[in-house]
Biopython code that builds the backbone (N, CA, C, O; Angstrom):
import numpy as np
from Bio.PDB.StructureBuilder import StructureBuilder

atoms = [
    (1, "MET", "N", (0.851, -1.151, 0.040)),
    (1, "MET", "CA", (0.006, -0.042, -0.022)),
    (1, "MET", "C", (0.848, 1.151, -0.098)),
    (1, "MET", "O", (1.774, 1.243, 0.707)),
    (2, "ASN", "N", (0.654, 2.070, -0.950)),
    (2, "ASN", "CA", (1.522, 3.299, -0.880)),
    (2, "ASN", "C", (0.742, 4.526, -0.180)),
    (2, "ASN", "O", (-0.429, 4.368, 0.162)),
    (3, "GLY", "N", (1.348, 5.641, 0.009)),
    (3, "GLY", "CA", (0.612, 6.739, 0.651)),
    (3, "GLY", "C", (-0.580, 7.305, -0.160)),
    (3, "GLY", "O", (-1.484, 7.852, 0.472)),
    (4, "GLY", "N", (-0.658, 7.217, -1.528)),
    (4, "GLY", "CA", (-1.708, 7.629, -2.331)),
    (4, "GLY", "C", (-2.813, 6.753, -2.443)),
    (4, "GLY", "O", (-3.636, 6.953, -3.336)),
    (5, "GLY", "N", (-2.944, 5.779, -1.629)),
    (5, "GLY", "CA", (-4.028, 4.835, -1.457)),
    (5, "GLY", "C", (-4.104, 3.765, -2.485)),
    (5, "GLY", "O", (-5.116, 3.065, -2.531)),
    (6, "LYS", "N", (-3.085, 3.570, -3.343)),
    (6, "LYS", "CA", (-2.992, 2.557, -4.372)),
    (6, "LYS", "C", (-2.604, 1.305, -3.808)),
    (6, "LYS", "O", (-1.638, 1.335, -3.046)),
    (7, "ILE", "N", (-3.191, 0.147, -4.038)),
    (7, "ILE", "CA", (-2.953, -1.083, -3.656)),
    (7, "ILE", "C", (-1.792, -1.670, -4.449)),
    (7, "ILE", "O", (-1.793, -1.657, -5.680)),
    (8, "LEU", "N", (-0.776, -2.197, -3.704)),
    (8, "LEU", "CA", (0.519, -2.826, -4.290)),
    (8, "LEU", "C", (-0.014, -3.927, -5.300)),
    (8, "LEU", "O", (-1.100, -4.475, -5.112)),
    (9, "PRO", "N", (0.752, -4.206, -6.315)),
    (9, "PRO", "CA", (0.303, -5.199, -7.177)),
    (9, "PRO", "C", (0.212, -6.501, -6.497)),
    (9, "PRO", "O", (-0.726, -7.229, -6.820)),
    (10, "SER", "N", (0.986, -6.875, -5.669)),
    (10, "SER", "CA", (1.090, -8.011, -4.933)),
    (10, "SER", "C", (-0.192, -8.267, -4.025)),
    (10, "SER", "O", (-0.529, -9.409, -3.715)),
    (11, "VAL", "N", (-0.815, -7.244, -3.661)),
    (11, "VAL", "CA", (-2.126, -7.340, -2.909)),
    (11, "VAL", "C", (-3.391, -7.059, -3.604)),
    (11, "VAL", "O", (-4.483, -7.533, -3.292)),
    (12, "GLN", "N", (-3.153, -6.246, -4.575)),
    (12, "GLN", "CA", (-4.353, -5.696, -5.461)),
    (12, "GLN", "C", (-5.261, -6.726, -5.946)),
    (12, "GLN", "O", (-6.456, -6.680, -5.655)),
    (13, "ALA", "N", (-4.724, -7.743, -6.736)),
    (13, "ALA", "CA", (-5.621, -8.721, -7.167)),
    (13, "ALA", "C", (-6.349, -9.583, -6.317)),
    (13, "ALA", "O", (-7.491, -9.974, -6.557)),
    (14, "THR", "N", (-5.572, -9.925, -5.162)),
    (14, "THR", "CA", (-6.275, -10.815, -4.057)),
    (14, "THR", "C", (-7.313, -9.991, -3.429)),
    (14, "THR", "O", (-8.415, -10.514, -3.265)),
    (15, "PHE", "N", (-7.108, -8.667, -3.019)),
    (15, "PHE", "CA", (-7.907, -7.793, -2.364)),
    (15, "PHE", "C", (-9.168, -7.597, -3.315)),
    (15, "PHE", "O", (-10.271, -7.700, -2.777)),
    (16, "GLU", "N", (-9.113, -7.344, -4.573)),
    (16, "GLU", "CA", (-10.146, -7.241, -5.494)),
    (16, "GLU", "C", (-11.041, -8.470, -5.622)),
    (16, "GLU", "O", (-12.270, -8.408, -5.667)),
    (17, "ASP", "N", (-10.305, -9.617, -5.679)),
    (17, "ASP", "CA", (-11.067, -10.864, -5.707)),
    (17, "ASP", "C", (-11.994, -11.134, -4.600)),
    (17, "ASP", "O", (-13.145, -11.536, -4.763)),
    (18, "ALA", "N", (-11.389, -10.872, -3.358)),
    (18, "ALA", "CA", (-12.122, -10.984, -2.137)),
    (18, "ALA", "C", (-13.206, -10.022, -2.072)),
    (18, "ALA", "O", (-14.239, -10.394, -1.516)),
    (19, "LEU", "N", (-13.145, -8.882, -2.533)),
    (19, "LEU", "CA", (-14.203, -7.799, -2.474)),
    (19, "LEU", "C", (-15.252, -8.303, -3.456)),
    (19, "LEU", "O", (-16.438, -8.237, -3.131)),
    (20, "ALA", "N", (-14.870, -8.832, -4.706)),
    (20, "ALA", "CA", (-15.726, -9.143, -5.647)),
    (20, "ALA", "C", (-16.739, -10.293, -5.203)),
    (20, "ALA", "O", (-17.887, -10.380, -5.639)),
    (21, "ARG", "N", (-16.165, -11.161, -4.283)),
    (21, "ARG", "CA", (-17.137, -12.215, -3.713)),
    (21, "ARG", "C", (-18.105, -11.830, -2.778)),
    (21, "ARG", "O", (-18.935, -12.645, -2.375)),
    (22, "LEU", "N", (-18.080, -10.548, -2.355)),
    (22, "LEU", "CA", (-18.982, -10.043, -1.231)),
    (22, "LEU", "C", (-20.162, -9.730, -2.084)),
    (22, "LEU", "O", (-20.007, -9.208, -3.188)),
    (23, "PRO", "N", (-21.411, -10.050, -1.579)),
    (23, "PRO", "CA", (-22.623, -9.781, -2.334)),
    (23, "PRO", "C", (-23.064, -8.308, -2.336)),
    (23, "PRO", "O", (-22.784, -7.608, -1.363)),
    (24, "ASP", "N", (-23.725, -7.817, -3.356)),
    (24, "ASP", "CA", (-24.201, -6.482, -3.412)),
    (24, "ASP", "C", (-25.203, -6.317, -2.296)),
    (24, "ASP", "O", (-25.844, -7.308, -1.948)),
    (25, "GLY", "N", (-25.400, -5.133, -1.692)),
    (25, "GLY", "CA", (-26.444, -4.851, -0.727)),
    (25, "GLY", "C", (-26.022, -5.238, 0.643)),
    (25, "GLY", "O", (-24.827, -5.347, 0.914)),
    (26, "TYR", "N", (-26.914, -5.439, 1.475)),
    (26, "TYR", "CA", (-26.631, -5.779, 2.911)),
    (26, "TYR", "C", (-26.633, -7.231, 3.167)),
    (26, "TYR", "O", (-27.499, -8.017, 2.783)),
    (27, "VAL", "N", (-25.460, -7.541, 3.929)),
    (27, "VAL", "CA", (-25.349, -8.983, 4.425)),
    (27, "VAL", "C", (-24.773, -9.003, 5.869)),
    (27, "VAL", "O", (-23.898, -8.209, 6.215)),
    (28, "ASP", "N", (-25.260, -9.872, 6.635)),
    (28, "ASP", "CA", (-24.842, -10.168, 8.060)),
    (28, "ASP", "C", (-23.541, -11.157, 7.826)),
    (28, "ASP", "O", (-23.440, -11.792, 6.776)),
    (29, "GLY", "N", (-22.695, -11.232, 8.721)),
    (29, "GLY", "CA", (-21.422, -12.096, 8.683)),
    (29, "GLY", "C", (-20.600, -12.028, 9.980)),
    (29, "GLY", "O", (-21.051, -11.530, 11.011)),
    (30, "TYR", "N", (-19.364, -12.558, 9.871)),
    (30, "TYR", "CA", (-18.429, -12.539, 10.909)),
    (30, "TYR", "C", (-17.063, -12.173, 10.493)),
    (30, "TYR", "O", (-16.587, -12.551, 9.423)),
    (31, "PHE", "N", (-16.382, -11.374, 11.413)),
    (31, "PHE", "CA", (-15.207, -10.942, 11.222)),
    (31, "PHE", "C", (-14.447, -11.018, 12.696)),
    (31, "PHE", "O", (-14.935, -10.508, 13.704)),
    (32, "ASP", "N", (-13.292, -11.666, 12.679)),
    (32, "ASP", "CA", (-12.703, -11.724, 14.010)),
    (32, "ASP", "C", (-13.427, -12.224, 15.064)),
    (32, "ASP", "O", (-13.182, -11.771, 16.182)),
    (33, "TYR", "N", (-14.344, -13.140, 14.919)),
    (33, "TYR", "CA", (-15.122, -13.904, 15.779)),
    (33, "TYR", "C", (-16.326, -13.037, 16.323)),
    (33, "TYR", "O", (-16.952, -13.393, 17.322)),
    (34, "ARG", "N", (-16.634, -11.843, 15.599)),
    (34, "ARG", "CA", (-17.721, -10.903, 15.995)),
    (34, "ARG", "C", (-18.683, -10.642, 14.859)),
    (34, "ARG", "O", (-18.330, -10.520, 13.686)),
    (35, "SER", "N", (-19.835, -10.571, 15.267)),
    (35, "SER", "CA", (-20.994, -10.319, 14.162)),
    (35, "SER", "C", (-20.917, -8.854, 13.582)),
    (35, "SER", "O", (-20.806, -7.840, 14.271)),
    (36, "TRP", "N", (-20.992, -8.902, 12.244)),
    (36, "TRP", "CA", (-21.041, -7.558, 11.485)),
    (36, "TRP", "C", (-22.129, -7.631, 10.522)),
    (36, "TRP", "O", (-22.543, -8.647, 9.965)),
    (37, "GLY", "N", (-22.602, -6.269, 10.370)),
    (37, "GLY", "CA", (-23.500, -5.978, 9.165)),
    (37, "GLY", "C", (-22.719, -5.273, 8.072)),
    (37, "GLY", "O", (-22.091, -4.278, 8.431)),
    (38, "VAL", "N", (-22.657, -5.615, 6.839)),
    (38, "VAL", "CA", (-22.067, -5.089, 5.786)),
    (38, "VAL", "C", (-22.808, -4.657, 4.590)),
    (38, "VAL", "O", (-23.493, -5.495, 4.004)),
    (39, "THR", "N", (-22.750, -3.425, 4.154)),
    (39, "THR", "CA", (-23.415, -3.067, 2.855)),
    (39, "THR", "C", (-22.316, -2.728, 1.821)),
    (39, "THR", "O", (-21.394, -1.955, 2.083)),
    (40, "VAL", "N", (-22.471, -3.357, 0.620)),
    (40, "VAL", "CA", (-21.683, -3.154, -0.573)),
    (40, "VAL", "C", (-22.487, -2.602, -1.692)),
    (40, "VAL", "O", (-23.477, -3.182, -2.140)),
    (41, "LYS", "N", (-22.042, -1.476, -2.129)),
    (41, "LYS", "CA", (-22.728, -0.952, -3.440)),
    (41, "LYS", "C", (-21.669, -0.743, -4.379)),
    (41, "LYS", "O", (-20.588, -0.245, -4.066)),
    (42, "ARG", "N", (-22.008, -1.159, -5.643)),
    (42, "ARG", "CA", (-21.170, -0.999, -6.844)),
    (42, "ARG", "C", (-21.789, -0.104, -7.904)),
    (42, "ARG", "O", (-22.960, -0.253, -8.256)),
    (43, "SER", "N", (-20.992, 0.823, -8.406)),
    (43, "SER", "CA", (-21.515, 1.771, -9.443)),
    (43, "SER", "C", (-21.926, 0.956, -10.717)),
    (43, "SER", "O", (-21.360, -0.104, -10.983)),
    (44, "GLU", "N", (-22.810, 1.414, -11.410)),
    (44, "GLU", "CA", (-23.238, 0.903, -12.730)),
    (44, "GLU", "C", (-22.136, 0.562, -13.679)),
    (44, "GLU", "O", (-22.119, -0.484, -14.327)),
    (45, "ASP", "N", (-21.138, 1.567, -13.738)),
    (45, "ASP", "CA", (-19.979, 1.510, -14.698)),
    (45, "ASP", "C", (-18.893, 0.597, -14.007)),
    (45, "ASP", "O", (-17.834, 0.374, -14.593)),
    (46, "GLY", "N", (-19.125, 0.131, -12.904)),
    (46, "GLY", "CA", (-17.991, -0.751, -12.373)),
    (46, "GLY", "C", (-16.804, -0.028, -11.881)),
    (46, "GLY", "O", (-15.854, -0.661, -11.419)),
    (47, "LYS", "N", (-16.798, 1.213, -11.948)),
    (47, "LYS", "CA", (-15.647, 2.089, -11.562)),
    (47, "LYS", "C", (-15.525, 2.404, -10.023)),
    (47, "LYS", "O", (-14.484, 2.837, -9.530)),
    (48, "ARG", "N", (-16.650, 2.156, -9.319)),
    (48, "ARG", "CA", (-16.470, 2.334, -7.785)),
    (48, "ARG", "C", (-17.109, 1.342, -7.127)),
    (48, "ARG", "O", (-18.184, 0.899, -7.532)),
    (49, "THR", "N", (-16.478, 0.882, -6.001)),
    (49, "THR", "CA", (-17.148, 0.050, -5.058)),
    (49, "THR", "C", (-17.059, 0.664, -3.699)),
    (49, "THR", "O", (-15.994, 1.075, -3.240)),
    (50, "TRP", "N", (-18.339, 0.725, -2.989)),
    (50, "TRP", "CA", (-18.322, 1.378, -1.607)),
    (50, "TRP", "C", (-18.717, 0.304, -0.650)),
    (50, "TRP", "O", (-19.696, -0.399, -0.896)),
    (51, "LEU", "N", (-17.957, 0.133, 0.497)),
    (51, "LEU", "CA", (-18.258, -0.748, 1.424)),
    (51, "LEU", "C", (-18.524, -0.089, 2.921)),
    (51, "LEU", "O", (-17.650, 0.684, 3.316)),
    (52, "TYR", "N", (-19.398, -0.276, 3.585)),
    (52, "TYR", "CA", (-19.590, 0.131, 5.052)),
    (52, "TYR", "C", (-19.834, -1.139, 5.839)),
    (52, "TYR", "O", (-20.695, -1.921, 5.437)),
    (53, "GLY", "N", (-19.206, -1.372, 6.823)),
    (53, "GLY", "CA", (-19.390, -2.440, 7.632)),
    (53, "GLY", "C", (-19.402, -1.857, 9.265)),
    (53, "GLY", "O", (-18.744, -0.921, 9.718)),
    (54, "GLU", "N", (-20.314, -2.682, 9.925)),
    (54, "GLU", "CA", (-20.565, -2.137, 11.194)),
    (54, "GLU", "C", (-20.691, -3.424, 12.199)),
    (54, "GLU", "O", (-21.470, -4.363, 12.034)),
    (55, "GLU", "N", (-19.755, -3.266, 13.282)),
    (55, "GLU", "CA", (-19.944, -4.522, 14.318)),
    (55, "GLU", "C", (-21.262, -4.468, 14.974)),
    (55, "GLU", "O", (-21.631, -3.480, 15.609)),
    (56, "LEU", "N", (-21.879, -5.395, 14.838)),
    (56, "LEU", "CA", (-23.215, -5.526, 15.522)),
    (56, "LEU", "C", (-23.020, -5.800, 16.988)),
    (56, "LEU", "O", (-22.357, -6.777, 17.337)),
    (57, "GLY", "N", (-23.570, -4.977, 17.870)),
    (57, "GLY", "CA", (-23.438, -5.051, 19.149)),
    (57, "GLY", "C", (-22.164, -4.373, 19.683)),
    (57, "GLY", "O", (-21.820, -4.493, 20.859)),
    (58, "GLY", "N", (-21.476, -3.656, 18.777)),
    (58, "GLY", "CA", (-20.080, -3.100, 19.258)),
    (58, "GLY", "C", (-20.094, -1.764, 18.656)),
    (58, "GLY", "O", (-21.105, -1.154, 18.307)),
    (59, "THR", "N", (-18.732, -1.315, 18.556)),
    (59, "THR", "CA", (-18.561, 0.037, 18.117)),
    (59, "THR", "C", (-17.719, 0.111, 16.910)),
    (59, "THR", "O", (-17.580, 1.201, 16.355)),
    (60, "ASP", "N", (-17.135, -0.967, 16.444)),
    (60, "ASP", "CA", (-16.098, -0.904, 15.323)),
    (60, "ASP", "C", (-16.900, -0.641, 13.937)),
    (60, "ASP", "O", (-18.016, -1.121, 13.735)),
    (61, "ILE", "N", (-16.260, 0.112, 13.075)),
    (61, "ILE", "CA", (-16.736, 0.137, 11.797)),
    (61, "ILE", "C", (-15.518, 0.028, 10.728)),
    (61, "ILE", "O", (-14.338, 0.226, 11.014)),
    (62, "VAL", "N", (-15.993, -0.306, 9.503)),
    (62, "VAL", "CA", (-15.074, -0.340, 8.391)),
    (62, "VAL", "C", (-15.817, 0.448, 7.212)),
    (62, "VAL", "O", (-16.978, 0.185, 6.901)),
    (63, "SER", "N", (-15.050, 1.442, 6.579)),
    (63, "SER", "CA", (-15.714, 2.137, 5.535)),
    (63, "SER", "C", (-14.634, 2.499, 4.423)),
    (63, "SER", "O", (-13.498, 2.891, 4.688)),
    (64, "PHE", "N", (-15.109, 2.328, 3.231)),
    (64, "PHE", "CA", (-14.109, 2.781, 2.072)),
    (64, "PHE", "C", (-14.584, 2.801, 0.734)),
    (64, "PHE", "O", (-15.601, 2.145, 0.508)),
    (65, "ASN", "N", (-14.088, 3.381, -0.133)),
    (65, "ASN", "CA", (-14.436, 3.376, -1.605)),
    (65, "ASN", "C", (-13.131, 2.861, -2.295)),
    (65, "ASN", "O", (-12.006, 3.155, -1.893)),
    (66, "LEU", "N", (-13.375, 2.115, -3.304)),
    (66, "LEU", "CA", (-12.361, 1.611, -4.190)),
    (66, "LEU", "C", (-12.599, 2.074, -5.610)),
    (66, "LEU", "O", (-13.634, 1.748, -6.190)),
    (67, "TYR", "N", (-11.705, 2.800, -6.172)),
    (67, "TYR", "CA", (-11.906, 3.416, -7.394)),
    (67, "TYR", "C", (-11.093, 2.692, -8.431)),
    (67, "TYR", "O", (-9.904, 2.524, -8.159)),
    (68, "ARG", "N", (-11.554, 2.231, -9.593)),
    (68, "ARG", "CA", (-10.766, 1.676, -10.709)),
    (68, "ARG", "C", (-10.403, 2.838, -11.569)),
    (68, "ARG", "O", (-11.189, 3.756, -11.806)),
    (69, "LEU", "N", (-9.080, 2.763, -12.067)),
    (69, "LEU", "CA", (-8.516, 3.764, -12.760)),
    (69, "LEU", "C", (-8.769, 3.481, -14.346)),
    (69, "LEU", "O", (-9.112, 2.377, -14.768)),
    (70, "ALA", "N", (-8.571, 4.539, -15.109)),
    (70, "ALA", "CA", (-8.772, 4.271, -16.562)),
    (70, "ALA", "C", (-7.688, 3.304, -17.086)),
    (70, "ALA", "O", (-7.997, 2.514, -17.978)),
    (71, "GLY", "N", (-6.367, 3.322, -16.558)),
    (71, "GLY", "CA", (-5.494, 2.519, -16.814)),
    (71, "GLY", "C", (-5.409, 1.346, -15.912)),
    (71, "GLY", "O", (-6.410, 1.096, -15.240)),
    (72, "PRO", "N", (-4.381, 0.602, -15.798)),
    (72, "PRO", "CA", (-4.317, -0.451, -14.711)),
    (72, "PRO", "C", (-4.284, 0.002, -13.465)),
    (72, "PRO", "O", (-3.709, 1.070, -13.254)),
    (73, "GLY", "N", (-4.838, -0.655, -12.488)),
    (73, "GLY", "CA", (-4.765, -0.403, -11.073)),
    (73, "GLY", "C", (-6.009, 0.315, -10.389)),
    (73, "GLY", "O", (-6.875, 0.751, -11.148)),
    (74, "SER", "N", (-6.141, 0.445, -9.252)),
    (74, "SER", "CA", (-7.202, 1.023, -8.389)),
    (74, "SER", "C", (-6.549, 1.899, -7.323)),
    (74, "SER", "O", (-5.356, 1.873, -7.021)),
    (75, "ILE", "N", (-7.516, 2.696, -6.782)),
    (75, "ILE", "CA", (-7.150, 3.513, -5.651)),
    (75, "ILE", "C", (-8.058, 3.197, -4.455)),
    (75, "ILE", "O", (-9.279, 3.219, -4.610)),
    (76, "LEU", "N", (-7.511, 2.907, -3.281)),
    (76, "LEU", "CA", (-8.289, 2.624, -2.181)),
    (76, "LEU", "C", (-8.438, 3.754, -1.325)),
    (76, "LEU", "O", (-7.415, 4.267, -0.872)),
    (77, "LYS", "N", (-9.538, 4.213, -1.038)),
    (77, "LYS", "CA", (-9.819, 5.347, -0.029)),
    (77, "LYS", "C", (-10.565, 5.107, 1.120)),
    (77, "LYS", "O", (-11.779, 5.283, 1.223)),
    (78, "PRO", "N", (-9.743, 4.664, 2.057)),
    (78, "PRO", "CA", (-10.494, 4.292, 3.294)),
    (78, "PRO", "C", (-11.070, 5.712, 4.053)),
    (78, "PRO", "O", (-10.588, 6.841, 3.958)),
    (79, "CYS", "N", (-12.092, 5.336, 4.723)),
    (79, "CYS", "CA", (-12.827, 6.519, 5.490)),
    (79, "CYS", "C", (-12.298, 6.753, 6.875)),
    (79, "CYS", "O", (-12.872, 6.180, 7.801)),
    (80, "GLU", "N", (-11.402, 7.429, 7.093)),
    (80, "GLU", "CA", (-10.796, 7.641, 8.476)),
    (80, "GLU", "C", (-10.301, 6.420, 9.165)),
    (80, "GLU", "O", (-10.615, 6.177, 10.331)),
    (81, "MET", "N", (-9.545, 5.664, 8.470)),
    (81, "MET", "CA", (-8.871, 4.545, 9.081)),
    (81, "MET", "C", (-7.789, 4.015, 8.151)),
    (81, "MET", "O", (-7.705, 4.403, 6.985)),
    (82, "SER", "N", (-7.025, 3.191, 8.647)),
    (82, "SER", "CA", (-5.915, 2.802, 7.779)),
    (82, "SER", "C", (-6.340, 1.812, 6.702)),
    (82, "SER", "O", (-7.329, 1.088, 6.820)),
    (83, "SER", "N", (-5.544, 1.827, 5.660)),
    (83, "SER", "CA", (-5.649, 0.945, 4.488)),
    (83, "SER", "C", (-5.503, -0.565, 4.926)),
    (83, "SER", "O", (-6.154, -1.466, 4.397)),
    (84, "ALA", "N", (-4.502, -0.776, 6.035)),
    (84, "ALA", "CA", (-4.385, -2.005, 6.482)),
    (84, "ALA", "C", (-5.637, -2.713, 7.006)),
    (84, "ALA", "O", (-5.977, -3.842, 6.652)),
    (85, "LYS", "N", (-6.291, -1.942, 7.883)),
    (85, "LYS", "CA", (-7.560, -2.249, 8.554)),
    (85, "LYS", "C", (-8.608, -2.768, 7.535)),
    (85, "LYS", "O", (-9.230, -3.816, 7.704)),
    (86, "VAL", "N", (-8.754, -1.950, 6.465)),
    (86, "VAL", "CA", (-9.641, -2.225, 5.405)),
    (86, "VAL", "C", (-9.326, -3.579, 4.649)),
    (86, "VAL", "O", (-10.243, -4.366, 4.417)),
    (87, "ILE", "N", (-8.008, -3.850, 4.261)),
    (87, "ILE", "CA", (-7.580, -4.834, 3.747)),
    (87, "ILE", "C", (-7.799, -6.147, 4.485)),
    (87, "ILE", "O", (-8.196, -7.182, 3.951)),
    (88, "GLU", "N", (-7.505, -5.995, 5.733)),
    (88, "GLU", "CA", (-7.671, -7.236, 6.764)),
    (88, "GLU", "C", (-9.043, -7.587, 6.825)),
    (88, "GLU", "O", (-9.401, -8.765, 6.830)),
    (89, "PHE", "N", (-10.021, -6.398, 6.885)),
    (89, "PHE", "CA", (-11.419, -6.774, 7.017)),
    (89, "PHE", "C", (-12.022, -7.581, 5.702)),
    (89, "PHE", "O", (-12.792, -8.536, 5.803)),
    (90, "VAL", "N", (-11.596, -7.100, 4.600)),
    (90, "VAL", "CA", (-12.097, -7.559, 3.330)),
    (90, "VAL", "C", (-11.692, -9.072, 3.188)),
    (90, "VAL", "O", (-12.520, -9.918, 2.851)),
    (91, "PHE", "N", (-10.270, -9.398, 3.482)),
    (91, "PHE", "CA", (-9.833, -10.652, 3.564)),
    (91, "PHE", "C", (-10.404, -11.566, 4.427)),
    (91, "PHE", "O", (-10.440, -12.761, 4.135)),
    (92, "GLY", "N", (-10.927, -11.062, 5.628)),
    (92, "GLY", "CA", (-11.309, -11.827, 6.743)),
    (92, "GLY", "C", (-12.851, -11.875, 6.932)),
    (92, "GLY", "O", (-13.291, -12.782, 7.638)),
    (93, "PHE", "N", (-13.635, -11.069, 6.424)),
    (93, "PHE", "CA", (-15.147, -11.163, 6.496)),
    (93, "PHE", "C", (-15.694, -12.295, 5.930)),
    (93, "PHE", "O", (-15.409, -12.631, 4.781)),
    (94, "GLU", "N", (-16.569, -13.006, 6.740)),
    (94, "GLU", "CA", (-17.268, -14.131, 6.149)),
    (94, "GLU", "C", (-18.703, -13.872, 6.135)),
    (94, "GLU", "O", (-19.283, -13.806, 7.219)),
    (95, "PRO", "N", (-19.451, -13.692, 4.884)),
    (95, "PRO", "CA", (-20.947, -13.417, 4.953)),
    (95, "PRO", "C", (-21.604, -14.659, 5.538)),
    (95, "PRO", "O", (-21.052, -15.748, 5.377)),
    (96, "SER", "N", (-22.698, -14.566, 6.177)),
    (96, "SER", "CA", (-23.528, -15.584, 6.495)),
    (96, "SER", "C", (-23.890, -16.513, 5.382)),
    (96, "SER", "O", (-24.056, -16.038, 4.259)),
    (97, "THR", "N", (-24.025, -17.779, 5.591)),
    (97, "THR", "CA", (-24.378, -18.813, 4.527)),
    (97, "THR", "C", (-25.683, -18.438, 3.886)),
    (97, "THR", "O", (-25.790, -18.619, 2.673)),
    (98, "ALA", "N", (-26.709, -17.924, 4.578)),
    (98, "ALA", "CA", (-28.037, -17.662, 4.040)),
    (98, "ALA", "C", (-27.980, -16.748, 2.974)),
    (98, "ALA", "O", (-28.551, -17.044, 1.924)),
    (99, "LYS", "N", (-27.329, -15.595, 3.092)),
    (99, "LYS", "CA", (-27.244, -14.451, 2.133)),
    (99, "LYS", "C", (-26.300, -15.044, 0.945)),
    (99, "LYS", "O", (-26.679, -14.964, -0.224)),
    (100, "ALA", "N", (-25.187, -15.577, 1.253)),
    (100, "ALA", "CA", (-24.157, -16.015, 0.320)),
    (100, "ALA", "C", (-24.866, -17.075, -0.653)),
    (100, "ALA", "O", (-24.662, -17.083, -1.867)),
    (101, "ALA", "N", (-25.595, -17.838, -0.089)),
    (101, "ALA", "CA", (-26.249, -19.090, -0.767)),
    (101, "ALA", "C", (-27.291, -18.303, -1.974)),
    (101, "ALA", "O", (-27.356, -18.638, -3.156)),
    (102, "SER", "N", (-27.964, -17.325, -1.403)),
    (102, "SER", "CA", (-28.910, -16.888, -2.311)),
    (102, "SER", "C", (-28.333, -15.981, -3.483)),
    (102, "SER", "O", (-29.027, -15.543, -4.400)),
    (103, "ARG", "N", (-27.021, -15.764, -3.337)),
    (103, "ARG", "CA", (-26.404, -14.933, -4.506)),
    (103, "ARG", "C", (-26.080, -15.781, -5.571)),
    (103, "ARG", "O", (-25.976, -15.217, -6.660)),
    (104, "SER", "N", (-25.860, -17.201, -5.536)),
    (104, "SER", "CA", (-25.551, -17.922, -6.561)),
    (104, "SER", "C", (-26.641, -18.382, -7.396)),
    (104, "SER", "O", (-26.410, -19.073, -8.388)),
]
sb = StructureBuilder()
sb.init_structure("model")
sb.init_model(0)
sb.init_chain("A")
sb.init_seg("    ")
for serial, (resi, resn, name, xyz) in enumerate(atoms, 1):
    if name == "N":
        sb.init_residue(resn, " ", resi, " ")
    sb.init_atom(name, np.array(xyz, "f"), 0.0, 1.0, " ", f" {name:<3s}", serial, name[0])
structure = sb.get_structure()
């Protein structure tokens, strides 16, 4: 991750693959053995993905925008948190099986 919010190539593909597996809209799930509610919205042109996650029964949140550039690459813009926290969340969040099954 660099200071400009770009995901390093070694992490970018894995991060975007994990993000792509999350369903559109709202889903309950688990991260770090805690319950979370997560909303994912994708722009119609596919250039922006927005995620907002909230720990259910707790105070933690995760929020970011991912912008796909005209050329290769993307820019990650976390909302008042570190890029590392966002990446760890996307890699570790497990949607509940009920919503995940309805996506296929």
